[in-house]
C-alpha positions as CSV (number, residue, x, y, z in Angstrom):
1,M,0.0,0.0,0.0
2,K,1.3,3.4,-1.0
3,Q,1.1,6.2,1.6
4,A,0.6,9.9,1.3
5,V,1.1,12.2,4.3
6,F,-0.5,15.6,4.4
7,L,1.3,17.9,6.8
8,I,-1.1,20.5,8.2
9,L,-0.4,23.2,10.8
10,D,-2.8,25.4,12.8
11,D,-4.8,27.7,10.6
12,Y,-4.3,25.4,7.6
13,A,-6.1,26.1,4.3
14,D,-8.6,23.3,4.2
15,W,-9.4,23.8,0.5
16,E,-5.8,23.3,-0.6
17,A,-5.9,19.6,0.4
18,A,-9.4,18.6,-0.6
19,H,-9.0,17.6,-4.3
20,L,-5.6,15.8,-4.0
21,S,-6.4,14.0,-0.8
22,S,-9.8,12.8,-1.9
23,M,-8.4,11.5,-5.2
24,L,-5.6,9.6,-3.5
25,N,-7.8,8.3,-0.7
26,Q,-10.3,6.8,-3.2
27,A,-7.6,4.8,-4.9
28,E,-7.3,1.2,-3.5
29,E,-3.5,1.3,-3.6
30,W,-3.2,4.6,-1.6
31,Q,-3.6,5.5,2.0
32,V,-3.8,9.1,3.2
33,K,-2.7,10.2,6.6
34,T,-2.5,13.6,8.3
35,A,0.5,14.8,10.3
36,S,1.4,18.0,12.3
37,I,3.5,19.3,15.1
38,N,0.6,19.1,17.5
39,K,-1.9,16.3,17.8
40,E,-4.9,18.6,17.0
41,V,-5.1,21.5,14.7
42,A,-7.8,23.8,13.3
43,S,-8.3,24.9,9.7
44,I,-8.9,28.5,8.5
45,G,-12.5,27.3,7.9
46,G,-12.8,26.2,11.5
47,F,-12.5,22.4,11.0
48,R,-10.8,20.8,14.0
49,T,-8.6,17.9,13.0
50,I,-7.0,15.3,15.2
51,V,-4.0,14.2,13.1
52,D,-2.9,10.6,12.6
53,I,0.7,11.2,13.4
54,T,3.1,13.8,14.6
55,I,6.2,15.0,12.5
56,D,8.5,12.6,14.4
57,E,6.3,9.7,13.5
58,I,6.4,10.3,9.7
59,P,8.0,7.2,8.1
60,E,11.1,7.8,6.0
61,N,9.8,5.7,3.1
62,I,6.4,7.3,2.5
63,D,5.5,7.7,-1.2
64,L,4.4,11.4,-1.0
65,L,4.7,14.2,1.5
66,I,2.3,17.1,1.0
67,L,2.6,20.5,2.8
68,I,-0.7,22.3,3.0
69,G,-0.5,26.1,3.2
70,G,-2.1,28.4,5.7
71,N,-1.3,31.1,8.2
72,S,1.3,29.3,10.5
73,W,4.2,28.6,8.2
74,A,6.4,31.3,9.8
75,I,7.6,28.6,12.2
76,E,10.9,27.5,13.5
77,N,11.1,23.7,13.8
78,E,14.3,21.9,13.3
79,E,12.7,18.5,12.9
80,L,10.5,19.8,10.1
81,Y,13.4,21.4,8.3
82,Y,15.6,18.3,8.4
83,L,12.7,16.1,7.3
84,L,12.1,18.3,4.2
85,E,15.8,18.8,3.5
86,K,16.4,15.1,3.5
87,R,13.4,14.2,1.3
88,L,14.3,16.8,-1.3
89,L,18.0,15.7,-1.4
90,N,17.0,12.1,-1.6
91,G,14.6,12.6,-4.5
92,Q,11.5,11.7,-2.5
93,P,8.3,13.3,-3.7
94,V,7.2,16.5,-1.9
95,G,4.4,18.9,-2.7
96,A,4.0,22.4,-1.2
97,I,1.3,24.9,-1.7
98,C,0.8,28.5,-0.6
99,G,2.4,29.4,2.8
100,A,4.3,26.1,2.8
101,V,6.2,27.3,-0.3
102,D,7.0,30.5,1.6
103,Y,8.5,28.3,4.3
104,L,10.6,26.4,1.7
105,A,11.9,29.7,0.2
106,K,12.7,31.1,3.6
107,K,14.7,28.0,4.5
108,G,16.7,27.9,1.2
109,L,15.0,24.7,0.2
110,L,13.9,26.0,-3.3
111,N,17.4,27.0,-4.4
112,N,17.9,23.9,-6.5
113,F,14.4,23.7,-8.1
114,K,12.3,25.6,-10.6
115,H,9.3,26.7,-8.6
116,T,6.4,29.0,-8.1
117,G,4.6,30.4,-5.1
118,N,2.3,33.3,-4.0
119,S,4.8,35.9,-5.0
120,V,8.6,36.1,-5.2
121,Y,8.2,39.7,-4.0
122,L,7.2,38.3,-0.6
123,W,10.5,36.6,-0.3
124,K,12.8,39.6,-0.8
125,E,13.8,39.6,2.9
126,Y,14.7,35.9,2.9
127,T,18.5,35.7,3.0
128,D,18.7,32.0,2.4
129,Y,16.6,32.2,-0.8
130,N,18.8,32.9,-3.9
131,N,16.9,31.4,-6.8
132,Q,14.7,34.2,-8.1
133,Q,15.7,33.4,-11.7
134,N,13.9,30.0,-11.4
135,F,10.6,31.4,-10.0
136,L,8.0,30.8,-12.7
137,E,4.7,32.8,-12.8
138,K,2.5,29.8,-13.1
139,Q,-0.2,28.2,-10.9
140,A,1.8,25.1,-10.2
141,V,5.3,24.0,-11.2
142,R,6.8,20.5,-11.1
143,D,10.6,20.1,-11.1
144,H,12.2,16.7,-10.3
145,N,10.7,15.5,-7.0
146,L,9.0,18.8,-6.0
147,V,5.7,20.4,-6.9
148,T,5.0,24.0,-5.8
149,A,1.8,26.0,-6.2
150,N,0.3,29.3,-5.2
151,G,-2.7,29.5,-2.9
152,T,-5.3,29.7,-5.7
153,A,-4.0,26.6,-7.4
154,S,-5.4,23.6,-5.6
155,L,-6.6,21.8,-8.8
156,D,-3.3,22.6,-10.7
157,F,-1.4,21.4,-7.6
158,A,-3.4,18.2,-7.5
159,F,-2.7,17.6,-11.2
160,E,1.0,18.1,-11.0
161,A,1.4,16.1,-7.8
162,L,-0.5,13.2,-9.3
163,R,1.6,13.3,-12.4
164,M,4.8,13.4,-10.3
165,I,3.9,10.1,-8.6
166,N,2.6,8.5,-11.8
167,F,-0.9,8.1,-10.2
168,K,-2.4,7.4,-13.7
169,D,-1.6,8.5,-17.2
170,T,-1.7,12.2,-17.9
171,A,-5.0,12.0,-19.9
172,S,-6.8,10.2,-17.1
173,I,-5.6,12.7,-14.5
174,E,-6.7,15.6,-16.7
175,K,-10.1,14.0,-17.1
176,E,-10.5,13.6,-13.3
177,I,-9.4,17.2,-12.6
178,A,-11.6,18.5,-15.4
179,L,-14.9,17.8,-13.6
180,Q,-13.9,20.2,-10.9
181,K,-12.1,22.7,-13.1
182,L,-14.7,22.9,-15.9
183,G,-17.8,22.3,-13.8
184,F,-20.5,19.6,-14.5
185,Y,-22.0,21.1,-17.7
186,E,-18.8,22.0,-19.5
187,Y,-17.3,18.6,-18.5
188,S,-20.4,16.8,-19.8
189,K,-20.1,18.6,-23.2
190,K,-16.4,17.6,-23.4
191,Y,-16.4,14.1,-21.9
192,G,-20.0,13.1,-21.5
193,N,-22.2,12.8,-18.4
194,P,-20.1,11.1,-15.7
195,F,-23.2,9.8,-13.9
196,T,-24.8,7.9,-16.8
């Protein structure tokens, strides 16, 4: 069984995880777990979440680590930093969206990757970030084992993360994402009614 761990902090952006986690969790070969620094966190939308594991319990060999954005990524946590540094160096899949990308920039963890985020302007004070030339003004960017996205890109983020882990072929992933991206009626015109 493949395992994806979604790392969420207090004030996490619930909508940024929804599409990707539900698609993975509905696949028989995948299991989704949540992790955080604390055992319980609350989302921006007010959902209280008791996480499955804490950061120190995240297995080294998980197939995908996803960092969900929100308002608490201005944190200092050595365990989190070393976990991310090791995964990125070892070529293990990592996805980060919104505030989580800000964290990677601040810690210098984007310096070897093409990437995107909310705005490179927000990072001008980050002394450990020195890769402005590889900031791409796109909704989501995949480079090697890292997917980054801005906070308005939950669907694009899901698409690139699923492609990174070879979840299905690209056309099948596009079709699954299209239902949410296009809406029911436009999807039905393009692909047919999914419920008949």
